[in-house]
C-alpha positions in Angstrom: 61.3 -78.1 209.0 64.9 -77.3 208.1 65.7 -76.2 204.5 69.1 -76.8 203.4 70.4 -74.8 200.3 73.5 -76.2 198.7 72.6 -79.6 199.7 74.4 -81.3 196.8 77.8 -79.7 197.7 80.5 -81.2 200.0 79.4 -79.4 203.2 75.7 -79.2 202.5 75.2 -82.7 201.7 77.0 -83.7 205.0 74.7 -81.5 207.0 71.7 -83.0 205.3 72.8 -86.6 206.0 73.6 -85.9 209.7 70.3 -84.0 210.1 68.4 -87.1 208.6 70.4 -89.4 210.9 69.0 -87.4 213.9 65.5 -87.8 212.4 64.9 -84.1 211.6 62.7 -83.1 208.9 64.8 -81.8 206.2 64.0 -80.2 202.9 66.5 -79.4 200.2 66.6 -76.9 197.4 67.8 -78.9 194.2 68.5 -77.6 190.7 67.7 -79.4 187.7 70.5 -81.8 186.9 72.0 -81.8 190.1 72.7 -85.0 192.1 69.9 -84.8 194.5 68.4 -88.3 194.1 70.6 -89.9 197.0 69.4 -87.5 199.4 65.8 -87.9 198.4 66.4 -91.5 198.9 67.7 -91.0 202.4 64.6 -89.1 203.4 65.1 -85.4 202.4 62.0 -83.6 200.8 63.1 -82.1 197.5 62.0 -78.8 196.2 63.1 -78.0 192.6 64.3 -74.4 192.5 67.4 -72.0 191.9 68.6 -69.1 193.9 68.1 -67.2 190.8 64.4 -67.8 191.0 62.8 -66.0 193.8 59.4 -67.8 193.1 61.0 -71.3 193.7 62.4 -69.9 196.8 59.1 -68.7 198.3 57.8 -72.4 197.7 61.1 -73.9 199.3 60.8 -71.6 202.4 57.0 -72.4 203.1 56.6 -73.7 206.5 60.2 -73.7 207.3 61.5 -73.0 210.6 65.3 -72.8 209.9 67.4 -72.2 206.8 70.9 -73.4 206.4 72.7 -72.3 203.3 76.1 -73.4 202.1 75.4 -72.4 198.5 78.1 -70.7 196.4 78.9 -70.2 192.8 82.4 -71.6 193.2 83.1 -74.6 190.8 80.0 -73.5 188.8 80.1 -71.6 185.5 77.7 -70.1 182.8 74.9 -68.0 184.4 76.0 -69.1 188.0 78.6 -66.5 189.3 79.4 -64.4 192.2 76.8 -61.5 191.1 73.9 -63.9 190.2 74.3 -66.7 193.0 76.4 -65.3 195.8 75.0 -61.6 195.8 71.6 -61.6 194.1 70.8 -65.3 194.9 71.7 -64.9 198.7 69.3 -61.7 198.8 66.5 -63.5 197.1 66.8 -66.3 199.6 67.1 -64.0 202.6 63.9 -62.1 201.4 61.9 -65.3 200.9 63.1 -66.5 204.3 61.7 -63.2 205.9 58.5 -63.3 204.1 58.0 -67.0 205.5 58.9 -65.8 208.9 61.7 -68.4 209.4 62.9 -68.5 212.9 66.7 -68.7 212.1 68.9 -68.1 209.2 72.2 -69.9 209.2 74.5 -68.5 206.6 77.8 -70.5 206.0 80.2 -67.5 205.0 84.1 -67.6 205.2 86.8 -66.2 207.3 88.0 -62.7 206.3 85.4 -61.6 203.9 85.2 -58.0 203.1 83.6 -55.5 200.6 87.2 -54.4 199.9 88.5 -57.9 199.3 90.4 -58.5 196.0 88.6 -61.9 195.7 84.9 -61.4 194.1 83.6 -64.5 196.2 84.7 -62.7 199.5 83.1 -59.5 198.4 79.9 -61.2 197.6 79.7 -62.9 201.0 80.4 -59.7 202.7 77.5 -58.1 201.0 75.3 -61.0 202.0 76.4 -60.8 205.6 75.5 -57.2 205.7 72.1 -57.8 204.0 71.2 -60.7 206.4 72.1 -58.7 209.5 69.8 -55.8 208.2 67.0 -58.2 207.2 65.4 -58.4 210.8 65.7 -62.2 210.6 67.3 -63.9 213.5 70.6 -64.9 212.0 73.8 -67.0 212.7 76.8 -66.4 210.4 79.5 -69.1 210.4 82.8 -67.9 209.1 85.2 -70.9 208.9 88.9 -70.7 207.8 90.1 -73.0 204.8 88.7 -76.5 204.7 91.3 -79.3 205.3 89.3 -81.7 203.0 89.9 -79.2 200.1 93.3 -77.8 200.7 95.3 -80.7 202.1 94.3 -83.3 199.4 94.8 -80.7 196.6 98.3 -79.6 197.8 99.7 -82.5 199.5 98.0 -85.9 198.8 98.3 -85.8 194.9 102.2 -85.3 195.1 102.5 -87.8 198.0 100.8 -90.5 195.9 102.7 -89.9 192.7 106.1 -89.6 194.4 106.5 -86.0 193.6 107.7 -83.1 195.9 105.0 -81.1 197.6 104.9 -77.7 195.8 104.1 -74.7 197.9 104.3 -70.9 197.3 106.9 -69.1 199.6 108.2 -70.5 202.8 105.1 -72.2 203.9 105.5 -71.0 207.5 102.4 -68.9 207.9 99.8 -70.3 210.3 96.2 -70.9 209.4 93.3 -72.6 211.4 92.3 -75.1 208.8 89.0 -76.9 209.7 87.4 -80.1 208.6 84.0 -80.0 206.7 82.6 -82.4 209.3 83.4 -79.8 212.2 81.8 -76.9 210.1 78.6 -79.3 209.8 78.7 -80.1 213.3 78.8 -76.3 214.5 75.9 -75.6 211.8 73.8 -78.3 213.5 74.6 -77.2 216.9 73.7 -73.7 216.2 70.0 -74.6 215.2 68.1 -73.1 218.1 71.0 -72.4 220.3 70.8 -69.1 222.1 74.4 -68.4 221.9 74.3 -68.7 218.2 71.4 -66.2 217.6 72.5 -63.0 215.9 76.2 -63.9 216.1 79.1 -64.0 213.7 81.1 -67.0 214.7 84.6 -67.3 213.2 85.5 -71.1 213.0 88.9 -72.8 212.9 90.4 -76.2 213.8 91.9 -76.8 217.1 95.4 -75.8 216.2 96.8 -73.4 213.6 99.1 -75.2 211.2 101.6 -74.1 208.5 102.3 -76.2 205.3 105.4 -77.3 206.9 103.3 -78.7 209.8 100.8 -80.5 207.2 103.7 -82.1 205.4 105.4 -83.2 208.9 102.0 -84.7 209.8 102.0 -86.8 206.7 105.7 -87.9 207.5 104.4 -89.0 210.9 101.5 -91.0 209.6 103.5 -92.7 206.7 106.8 -92.9 208.5 108.9 -91.5 205.7 110.3 -88.2 204.5 108.3 -86.0 202.1 110.2 -83.7 199.9 109.0 -80.1 199.5 109.8 -77.5 196.8 109.3 -73.8 197.3 107.9 -71.7 194.3 108.0 -68.0 193.9 104.6 -66.0 194.0 103.5 -66.0 190.4 104.7 -69.3 189.5 102.2 -72.1 188.8 101.6 -75.1 191.1 102.2 -78.3 189.0 98.8 -79.8 187.7 96.6 -77.1 189.5 94.6 -74.2 188.1 96.4 -70.9 188.1 93.9 -69.4 190.7 95.1 -72.1 193.2 98.8 -70.4 192.9 97.3 -66.9 193.5 95.4 -68.1 196.6 98.4 -70.0 198.0 100.6 -66.9 197.5 97.9 -64.9 199.4 97.9 -67.3 202.2 101.7 -66.5 202.6 100.8 -62.9 203.3 99.1 -63.4 206.7 98.2 -65.7 209.6 94.7 -66.6 210.4 94.9 -67.9 213.9 91.6 -68.6 215.4 90.7 -69.5 219.0 87.9 -71.9 218.8 88.2 -73.8 221.9 85.7 -71.8 223.9 83.2 -71.8 220.9 83.7 -75.5 220.5 82.8 -76.0 224.2 79.8 -73.8 224.0 78.3 -75.9 221.3 79.5 -79.3 222.2 81.7 -79.9 219.2 84.6 -82.1 219.4 87.1 -80.8 217.0 89.2 -82.8 214.6 93.1 -82.2 214.8 95.6 -82.2 211.8 96.9 -85.8 212.7 93.4 -87.2 212.9 92.5 -85.8 209.8 95.4 -87.3 208.0 95.1 -90.6 209.4 91.6 -90.6 208.4 92.5 -90.0 204.8 94.6 -93.0 204.6 92.1 -95.0 206.5 89.4 -94.3 204.1 91.7 -95.0 201.2 92.8 -98.4 202.5 89.0 -99.2 203.2 88.1 -98.9 199.7 
């Protein structure tokens, strides 16, 4: 039995559907009011619970061989925050998994997390990584770079559709190994029981490191037209986006995150998705609707 926590999110939901397609026995932890019914209809066993409730996690982990968690407090609110979910909640889940003698705990973290990070979520993930390593559980930590599926539609697709210039912070020349959600899901699934995944921290990126200029050029290739760009200074808001996105974009202009993932992809048999393929897929999906 494989338990997926965070199953109603973008990545977790994809992992569940792919596991079910391979006839795996899948259990999901679902909170009251979350959109879990479609996964139940697809064949997932549902256990109602919450990372903040240790008792519910004990029930969820019973008779489970593998735990995969993609859960995070991002885009939540109220009582769900980096302390209650990403720090305390992950500790609760790790403790429950240890008590249940789970054979492998797969934790989806993020690239570059650190206790000294100015981003509270990255601090919390770093604490959870350390706690997992010290737990005695066989573990796999997946540390992906930014998701293409999140960043590219947010920064580029909206302006392209509305005929507005693509706004970036700074020069947009820094290189980052953006990765698709589907590729992260593939690495998570391939890690199950894989000897090369045991007690490993695996940085994950796409097959090429790209800048925002590279992303816009890819859209120009696919669409066959020029796309204007406008450069904003750090501290200026990005049109139509929350203030935090501008801060994060400014942060991305302070460093490069170039990850060589080719060998890892070969080891785990994952065929990675390149930038042009991803962009073409965006418009293919849109035209199919």
